[in-house]
Structures are given as structure tokens and as C-alpha cells.
C-alpha positions in Angstrom: -13.3 33.1 46.2 -14.0 31.2 43.0 -13.4 34.3 40.9 -10.0 34.8 42.6 -9.0 31.2 41.8 -10.1 31.5 38.2 -8.2 34.8 37.9 -5.1 33.3 39.5 -5.2 30.3 37.1 -5.6 32.6 34.1 -2.6 34.7 35.1 -0.4 31.7 35.7 -1.3 30.2 32.3 -0.8 33.5 30.6 2.7 33.9 32.1 3.5 30.4 31.0 2.6 31.0 27.4 4.5 34.3 27.2 7.6 32.8 28.9 7.4 29.4 27.3 10.9 28.0 27.2 10.1 25.1 24.8 11.9 22.5 26.9 11.1 20.1 29.7 10.3 22.0 33.0 13.3 21.6 35.2 12.4 21.3 38.9 14.0 18.7 41.3 14.0 15.7 38.9 17.8 15.8 38.6 18.2 15.2 42.3 16.7 11.7 41.9 20.1 10.4 40.9 19.4 11.4 37.4 21.7 14.3 36.5 21.5 13.4 32.7 18.0 14.8 32.6 19.6 18.2 33.5 22.8 18.0 31.5 23.8 15.8 28.4 27.4 15.7 29.6 26.5 13.0 32.1 25.5 10.5 29.4 27.3 7.2 29.7 28.8 7.8 33.1 28.3 4.7 35.3 28.3 1.0 34.9 24.6 0.7 34.1 22.0 1.4 31.4 20.1 4.0 33.4 16.4 4.3 32.7 14.2 6.9 34.7 10.5 7.8 34.5 9.4 11.0 36.1 5.9 12.2 36.9 5.5 15.8 38.1 2.3 17.4 39.2 2.5 21.1 40.1 0.2 23.2 42.3 -2.2 20.4 43.4 -5.6 21.9 44.0 -5.5 24.4 41.1 -7.4 23.5 38.0 -5.4 22.9 34.8 -2.1 23.4 36.7 1.1 22.2 35.0 1.6 18.4 34.7 4.6 16.7 33.2 5.7 13.2 32.4 9.1 12.2 31.1 11.2 9.2 30.2 15.0 9.3 30.1 17.7 6.8 29.4 21.5 6.9 28.9 24.1 4.3 28.1 27.8 4.0 27.5 29.2 3.6 24.0 32.6 1.9 24.0 34.8 3.0 26.9 34.8 6.8 26.6 31.5 7.9 25.1 27.8 7.8 25.9 24.4 8.5 24.3 21.1 9.3 25.9 17.6 10.4 25.1 14.7 12.2 26.9 11.0 12.1 25.9 8.5 14.4 27.6 4.9 15.4 27.6 3.9 18.7 29.3 0.6 20.5 29.7 -0.5 23.6 31.4 -4.2 24.4 31.0 -4.8 24.5 27.2 -1.1 24.9 26.3 0.6 21.6 25.5 4.1 20.7 24.6 5.7 17.4 23.6 9.3 16.9 22.7 12.5 14.9 23.0 16.2 15.2 22.8 19.0 12.9 21.7 22.5 13.5 23.3 26.0 12.4 22.6 28.8 12.8 25.2 32.5 12.1 25.1 34.7 11.8 28.2 38.4 12.7 28.4 40.9 11.8 31.0 42.9 14.8 32.2 44.8 13.0 35.0 44.1 9.4 35.7 45.9 9.3 39.1 44.0 12.4 40.5 40.7 11.2 38.9 40.4 14.3 36.8 38.1 14.2 33.8 36.4 16.5 31.2 33.3 15.7 29.3 31.8 17.4 26.2 28.3 16.9 25.0 25.9 17.9 22.2 22.1 17.4 22.1 19.5 17.8 19.3 16.1 18.8 20.6 12.7 18.8 18.9 9.8 20.4 20.7 6.1 20.8 19.5 4.2 23.5 21.2 0.4 23.7 20.8 -2.5 25.9 22.1 -5.7 23.8 22.2 -8.7 26.0 21.9 -11.4 23.4 21.8 -12.2 23.8 25.5 -12.2 27.6 25.4 -15.5 29.0 26.7 -17.2 32.0 25.2 -14.5 32.5 22.6 -15.6 35.7 20.8 -12.2 36.4 19.3 -12.6 35.9 15.5 -8.8 35.7 15.1 -8.7 32.5 17.2 -10.4 30.0 14.9 -8.3 26.8 15.2 -5.5 25.2 17.3 -2.1 26.9 17.0 0.9 24.6 16.8 4.5 24.8 15.9 7.7 22.7 16.0 11.0 24.0 17.1 14.3 22.1 16.5 17.3 23.2 18.5 20.6 22.2 20.1 22.2 22.1 23.6 25.8 22.2 24.5 27.3 20.8 27.7 30.6 20.4 29.5 31.4 18.6 32.7 34.6 18.7 34.8 35.2 16.2 37.6 38.0 15.8 40.1 37.5 13.2 42.9 34.2 13.9 44.5 33.9 17.4 42.9 31.9 18.1 39.7 31.1 21.2 37.7 28.7 21.2 34.7 28.2 24.2 32.4 25.5 24.1 29.8 23.7 26.2 27.1 20.2 25.2 26.1 18.3 26.2 22.9 21.3 27.9 21.3 19.3 28.8 18.2 16.7 31.6 18.0 13.2 30.7 16.9 12.4 31.6 13.3 8.6 32.1 13.6 6.1 34.4 15.2 3.0 32.3 15.1 1.3 33.0 18.4 1.9 36.6 19.4 4.6 38.6 17.5 4.7 41.2 20.2 5.1 39.2 23.4 6.4 35.9 22.1 10.2 35.6 22.9 12.4 34.7 20.0 15.5 34.1 22.1 15.2 30.8 24.0 18.8 30.5 25.2 19.3 29.7 28.8 22.5 29.0 30.6 22.9 26.8 33.6 25.5 25.6 36.0 25.4 22.5 38.2 28.1 21.9 40.8 28.6 19.9 43.9 30.8 17.7 46.0 30.3 14.1 47.2 32.1 13.9 50.6 33.0 10.8 52.6 35.3 11.0 55.6 36.9 7.7 54.4 36.6 5.9 51.1 35.1 2.8 52.7 32.5 4.8 54.7 28.9 3.9 54.0 27.7 7.5 54.6 28.1 10.4 52.1 27.1 14.0 52.1 26.5 15.8 48.8 25.9 19.6 48.8 25.1 21.0 45.4 24.0 24.2 43.6 21.9 24.6 40.4 21.9 28.0 38.7 19.9 28.9 35.6 19.8 32.2 33.6 17.4 33.1 30.9 18.8 35.4 28.2 15.5 36.7 26.9 14.3 38.5 30.0 17.3 38.3 32.3 15.6 36.3 35.1 17.5 33.6 37.0 16.9 31.0 39.6 19.1 29.1 42.1 18.6 25.8 43.9 20.6 25.1 47.0 20.6 21.3 47.7 21.9 18.9 50.3 21.7 15.1 50.2 22.6 12.5 52.7 23.2 9.0 51.4 23.6 5.7 53.2 25.1 2.7 51.4 24.4 -1.0 52.0 26.8 -2.8 49.6 25.3 -2.0 46.1 22.0 -0.6 47.6 21.6 2.8 49.0 19.1 5.2 50.6 19.1 9.0 50.6 17.3 12.0 52.1 17.8 15.7 51.4 16.3 19.1 50.9 16.4 21.7 48.1 15.6 25.4 48.4 14.7 27.3 45.2 14.5 31.1 44.8 14.6 33.8 42.2 18.0 35.5 42.5 16.5 38.9 43.1 14.4 37.5 45.9 16.7 35.3 48.0 14.6 35.7 51.2 11.4 34.7 49.4 11.8 31.1 48.1 9.7 29.7 45.4 9.6 26.4 47.2 11.3 24.2 49.8 11.3 20.5 49.0 12.4 17.5 51.0 13.6 14.6 48.8 13.9 10.9 49.6 14.8 7.8 47.6 16.4 4.4 47.4 18.0 1.9 45.1 17.3 -1.7 45.8 18.9 -4.2 43.5 18.3 -2.9 40.0 15.2 -0.8 40.9 15.1 2.8 41.9 12.4 5.0 43.6 12.6 8.7 44.4 10.0 11.2 45.7 10.0 15.0 46.3 7.3 17.2 47.8 7.7 20.9 47.1 6.2 23.2 49.7 5.2 26.3 47.9 6.3 29.5 49.7 4.6 32.2 47.6 1.1 33.5 47.0 -0.1 30.2 45.4 0.2 28.6 48.8 -3.3 29.7 49.6 -4.8 27.8 46.7 -2.5 24.8 46.3 -1.3 22.0 48.6 2.1 21.7 46.8 3.9 19.9 44.0 4.7 16.2 43.8 7.6 14.7 41.9 7.8 10.9 41.6 10.7 9.0 39.9 10.8 5.3 39.0 13.8 3.7 37.4 15.8 0.6 36.6 19.5 0.1 36.2 20.3 -2.6 33.7 23.7 -4.2 34.1 26.2 -3.2 31.3 29.6 -3.9 32.8 32.6 -1.8 33.9 34.4 0.3 31.3 38.1 0.0 30.7 38.4 3.8 31.1 38.0 5.3 34.6 36.5 8.4 32.9 33.1 6.7 32.8 33.2 5.2 36.3 
């Protein structure tokens, strides 16, 4: 049994190194009322300076499984623009990556009376990827003599269309190819571009209702190897004046394996005053289930009062 666990961990880490995307792992963090961490086009939308801290521990029970921490914040600039930043630290066995991004978004009013808006965004990313060999055991490979590290600057582009309770965000991440072959020139991907779509609808029967349903879909496509994933989400939100509570569920699958989900995750959260808490537990539905008890995602946040904009495009 121990040998099988070691072999499984080795295979998982190997797949991670070969398929490294050089970006923050995107699981269910965006469902914690933090869509900016998924798309820069949401920067500056809202009446608050929004700060969120995420802790993500994957595959609990498996040694050296992926573990990620991130800090994000976005704020409005003037009446029609916003800026934001994300910092993250990610590890998976002896592979480490740290990075951050700075984003700028501008919001346009297409039709004020129908609440129709268009947002455009640009992000600059800087990622440092490192293979730490100091803990390698019985390393007899003379070619591996020191830690391998590299830095990769890149850019993201994002758009967001909103009309009433409907929203549709289209994004391209890592638009530039890498210009180095430092780790493995045969298997290391040079094309890091991935495309993703996030769309949903916030539905209330009446505007003054204190109950809201929000179905949404997240789709991501990786250009290098053609794989793609989809999240199908549903959230139920209850309002108590400025406070709210929510519960929901997300279902993630590879698009060529719809009937075999990667995980199913209940999500819960609340905002009380200026403070926010969110939690998601991902129930793994593939072969790893026999070795892991699941994945935990915790979000803590604070909304600092900024004031209402003079333009409804940032409401």
C-alpha cells in the first residue's frame, strides 16, 4: 500500500511539472464572492475596497500534495476604472511557484437605462517557478546538481459584459509564449495561453426580495494540449439588509469526461458587517479518492468602505 501511495504522489507531481501553467491554481476561489481573482475585468466594480485571503489545501492525506495561499484586493479609481492585485504562493512536492499580477480595468456604459455595461482589462503577471532538489533522496542524476528556477513575465486580457443580472466574461491568460527551455526542452510546454469564460445570472423574483439564485458556468481551455474543464455552479443567497448568507454547489469535470467529475464541492459563506468568510469542501470523485479525504478552500476577507460611484457602471 505504501508503495502505491508513493507511486501515485510521484505521478501527480510529474504531471504537475509537465503541465505547469505558471499561474495561480484556479479551483472554487472565485465563488467566494471574489470574481476578480478569476478575471481582471471585475476590478473596481462595487462600493468597497475588497480584500480577500484564500487558503487552499488539495488532496488531504497525500504527502506533499498541492497547497496554495493567495491575497487579492481591488479598488475603484475615479468613477469608471479600477485596479487590483493578486499575490500567491503555491507548492506541490518539490515544485514551488510564487507570483503576482497587477490589473487595470475600465468600465463603459452601453445603455444606462437597461443597465448594460462593457468592461475591458489588462493584467501584467510575474511568476517564479522553482524545482527544489535539496530534499531529493538518492539523487544519482549527475545532471541535477542545483535548484532550477526561472521567472516568467506575461500578460492577461479580459472583457466583461453585463446587462441587469446577466454577466459574461471572456479572458485570455498568459498571452505570450515562454522564451526559455530550462527544465526539460522535450516535455516543457512553451505555449501557456489558456482561454476562459465565466457567465451567470443573478435572479430575484422581485427587486426587493431578500433571496437570490445565481447559476453560473466556468469554462477553461488550454491551448498547449487541447484539454478543457467546466464548472457548473449554483448559489443561493439570503440578504439581511447589508449582510448576506449563501450556500451552493459546484461540479467540475473534464469536457471529454462529463460523467466522471473531478470533484463535487458544496460552498457556504457569509458577510457580516465589513467581514467575510467562505468555505468550500471538494469531494474528489476520481482514483485519488482512495488516498485522500478531499480538498479544503477557506476564504477570509474584509470590505473597506469607499463610497458610491457617480457612474452606475461600477455599481
